[in-house]
Structures are given as structure tokens and as C-alpha cells.
C-alpha positions as a printed NumPy array, in Angstrom:
array([[  5.99 , -18.295,   5.823],
       [  4.081, -17.258,   2.709],
       [  0.868, -17.947,   0.828],
       [  2.36 , -19.798,  -2.134],
       [ -0.136, -22.396,  -3.273],
       [ -3.236, -20.621,  -1.967],
       [ -3.896, -19.367,  -5.481],
       [ -4.786, -22.898,  -6.533],
       [ -7.585, -23.434,  -3.968],
       [-10.352, -21.447,  -5.706],
       [ -9.578, -22.73 ,  -9.227],
       [ -9.574, -26.328,  -7.959],
       [-12.858, -25.8  ,  -6.101],
       [-14.45 , -24.299,  -9.219],
       [-13.152, -27.206, -11.28 ],
       [-14.606, -29.731,  -8.819],
       [-17.999, -27.993,  -8.749],
       [-18.432, -26.937, -12.379],
       [-15.896, -29.033, -14.247],
       [-14.454, -25.857, -15.803],
       [-10.786, -25.06 , -15.458],
       [ -9.999, -21.462, -14.454],
       [ -6.815, -19.562, -13.659],
       [ -6.413, -17.805, -10.307],
       [ -6.271, -14.014, -10.13 ],
       [ -2.565, -13.936,  -9.253],
       [ -1.649, -16.617, -11.777],
       [ -3.43 , -14.811, -14.616],
       [ -1.15 , -12.143, -16.146],
       [ -4.159, -10.001, -17.098],
       [ -5.546,  -9.785, -13.547],
       [ -2.383,  -9.957, -11.41 ],
       [ -1.531,  -6.244, -11.203],
       [ -5.123,  -5.164, -10.505],
       [ -5.499,  -7.873,  -7.865],
       [ -2.313,  -6.782,  -6.098],
       [ -3.323,  -3.11 ,  -6.165],
       [ -6.798,  -3.966,  -4.837],
       [ -5.309,  -6.174,  -2.105],
       [ -2.81 ,  -3.484,  -1.054],
       [ -5.535,  -0.834,  -0.853],
       [ -7.968,  -3.168,   0.905],
       [ -5.457,  -4.327,   3.52 ],
       [ -4.667,  -0.722,   4.503],
       [ -8.28 ,   0.453,   4.412],
       [ -9.191,  -0.494,   8.   ],
       [ -6.383,   1.347,   9.737],
       [ -6.912,   4.458,   7.618],
       [-10.634,   4.5  ,   8.36 ],
       [ -9.865,   4.286,  12.081],
       [ -7.349,   7.131,  11.92 ],
       [ -9.539,   9.37 ,   9.746],
       [-12.623,   8.786,  11.902],
       [-10.528,   9.441,  15.009],
       [ -9.315,  12.725,  13.528],
       [-12.86 ,  13.708,  12.527],
       [-14.246,  12.871,  15.947],
       [-11.782,  15.393,  17.378],
       [-13.537,  18.229,  15.534],
       [-15.482,  20.396,  17.947],
       [-19.219,  20.024,  17.263],
       [-19.766,  23.752,  17.746],
       [-17.721,  24.363,  14.58 ],
       [-19.964,  22.006,  12.6  ],
       [-23.089,  23.595,  14.107],
       [-21.858,  27.099,  13.249],
       [-21.234,  26.014,   9.653],
       [-24.733,  24.518,   9.396],
       [-26.267,  27.701,  10.821],
       [-24.372,  29.61 ,   8.119],
       [-26.132,  27.403,   5.567],
       [-23.389,  25.116,   4.252],
       [-24.401,  21.868,   2.571],
       [-22.699,  18.522,   3.223],
       [-20.081,  18.97 ,   0.504],
       [-19.204,  22.479,   1.688],
       [-18.956,  21.198,   5.249],
       [-16.531,  18.518,   4.116],
       [-14.477,  20.843,   1.891],
       [-14.365,  23.976,   4.055],
       [-14.54 ,  22.577,   7.598],
       [-13.637,  18.895,   7.923],
       [-10.722,  18.606,   5.476],
       [ -8.883,  21.709,   6.782],
       [ -9.287,  20.493,  10.374],
       [ -7.998,  16.979,   9.655],
       [ -5.347,  18.108,   7.159],
       [ -2.458,  17.122,   9.487],
       [ -3.716,  13.523,   9.326],
       [ -4.145,  13.712,   5.552],
       [ -0.666,  15.18 ,   5.052],
       [  0.836,  12.474,   7.26 ],
       [ -0.7  ,   9.785,   5.045],
       [  0.564,  11.564,   1.915],
       [  4.125,  11.923,   3.242],
       [  4.24 ,   8.312,   4.437],
       [  2.745,   7.203,   1.112],
       [  5.501,   8.982,  -0.846],
       [  8.112,   7.138,   1.188],
       [  6.188,   3.917,   0.711],
       [  6.242,   4.257,  -3.082],
       [  9.884,   3.212,  -3.055],
       [  9.712,   0.489,  -0.424],
       [  6.25 ,  -1.03 ,  -0.825],
       [  6.531,  -4.658,  -1.825],
       [  2.721,  -5.019,  -2.169],
       [  2.82 ,  -8.262,  -0.155],
       [  4.519,  -9.953,  -3.108],
       [  6.817, -11.882,  -0.793],
       [  3.769, -13.14 ,   1.11 ],
       [  2.261, -14.451,  -2.125],
       [  5.368, -15.683,  -3.943],
       [  7.966, -16.143,  -1.2  ],
       [ 11.526, -16.646,  -2.331],
       [ 10.475, -18.104,  -5.675],
       [ 10.776, -14.787,  -7.573],
       [  7.605, -15.42 ,  -9.609],
       [  6.169, -11.914,  -9.302],
       [  6.871, -11.298, -12.984],
       [  5.651,  -7.946, -14.317],
       [  4.376,  -6.956, -10.859],
       [  7.927,  -6.885,  -9.55 ],
       [  8.457,  -3.751,  -7.403],
       [ 11.597,  -2.122,  -6.089],
       [ 10.529,  -2.872,  -2.516],
       [ 10.043,  -6.55 ,  -3.391],
       [ 13.408,  -6.607,  -5.156],
       [ 15.175,  -5.299,  -2.034],
       [ 13.226,  -7.696,   0.177],
       [ 13.95 , -10.616,  -2.174],
       [ 17.672,  -9.829,  -2.278],
       [ 17.813,  -9.651,   1.523],
       [ 15.951, -12.982,   1.682],
       [ 18.469, -14.559,  -0.683],
       [ 21.316, -13.244,   1.457],
       [ 19.935, -14.738,   4.637],
       [ 19.2  , -18.078,   2.956],
       [ 22.49 , -18.588,   1.11 ],
       [ 25.037, -16.072,   2.431],
       [ 26.425, -15.99 ,  -1.142],
       [ 24.812, -12.853,  -2.551],
       [ 26.813,  -9.638,  -2.143],
       [ 25.613,  -7.535,   0.801],
       [ 27.434,  -4.399,  -0.449],
       [ 25.41 ,  -4.424,  -3.695],
       [ 22.113,  -4.612,  -1.819],
       [ 23.251,  -1.904,   0.594],
       [ 24.291,   0.315,  -2.328],
       [ 20.883,  -0.145,  -3.938],
       [ 19.242,   0.778,  -0.635],
       [ 21.387,   3.923,  -0.388],
       [ 20.492,   4.896,  -3.976],
       [ 16.786,   4.441,  -3.231],
       [ 17.225,   6.537,  -0.079],
       [ 18.989,   9.274,  -2.04 ],
       [ 15.879,   9.643,  -4.191],
       [ 13.231,   8.899,  -1.583],
       [ 14.401,  11.13 ,   1.276],
       [ 14.634,  14.439,  -0.633],
       [ 11.348,  13.727,  -2.419],
       [  9.616,  12.933,   0.865],
       [ 10.953,  16.1  ,   2.509],
       [  9.946,  18.168,  -0.533],
       [  6.382,  16.829,  -0.357],
       [  6.317,  17.459,   3.397],
       [  7.512,  21.036,   2.83 ],
       [  4.865,  21.631,   0.141],
       [  2.099,  20.261,   2.381],
       [  3.108,  22.555,   5.235]])
């Protein structure tokens, strides 16, 4: 169900090969947050590249040719032609990203499971996910408290998301 224990594979391999003992990136407090941020960005990179390239391929080539005839350089083409034409895609990613700020668990449950070892990298999304996991495993934790926390998060997230959407329009 989760990747707990995978963090020990590389350190053990390095120890077998070199004889030196190292700490894994997620086990090391100094590298944990950066590793999680890099992983979260990397895991979403592929789908965003596909969507951005799909949006850019929808730009009529005559518009690009007209801009080049007018003497724009590559940066001007990007800034004055491409970005305005794909702005609906960009604004969609921004609006979804604002909503995701409150619910993103950064795959912490995949790495740590129900062990609650995320430490300083603990996010609100992981906290909600972890509480729901505890509820399904034990049926002892209070559902109303988790639901109330979800409503409070929604009360902040929804107006902020709509405000950003309004500003981008």
C-alpha cells in the first residue's frame, strides 16, 4: 500500500559497495523537505508538459509567422504571442494549484503510510488523509472532528480559489 522501507535500499546498497553508512534522503531531516518538493514537482511534470504542448500546438502557425515577419525575437514571441494564447491553460493550472495548496499531501502517505513519521514535512492534506486512514482502520477516531476540519479548510480554500479565478479572468 505504501513505500515504507524503500528509503533503506539505497543506503544499504551504498554500505555494501563502499562500506560507508549513509542516511536516505527522506530519513535525513536536512534533505526531507527538498526531496518531497522535488518529487511532487517531478511527478506532475509529465502531465503539465503534455497539456502545455497541446495548448501550444493549437496556436495557428500564421500568427507565429506574422509575428516573425514583424521582427519579434524568441522571447517576444513567447511573451506577446504564446503566453496570451495559452493563458486559459495557465490560469487553469494556477486555480487548481491554489486549491491544491490546502489538500496536497505531497505523497507523504505513500512514503510513510499510517505510521505518522512525516515529521516537519507534515501537511494539512496529509493530516486529513491520515485522520481518515485512522478512522477506517480503527473506527474509534471522531468523524465529526475530521469533517469539521475539512469544512474549515473549505471555508478558506473555496473563497481564495474563486478570488484567484476572478483575478485571472
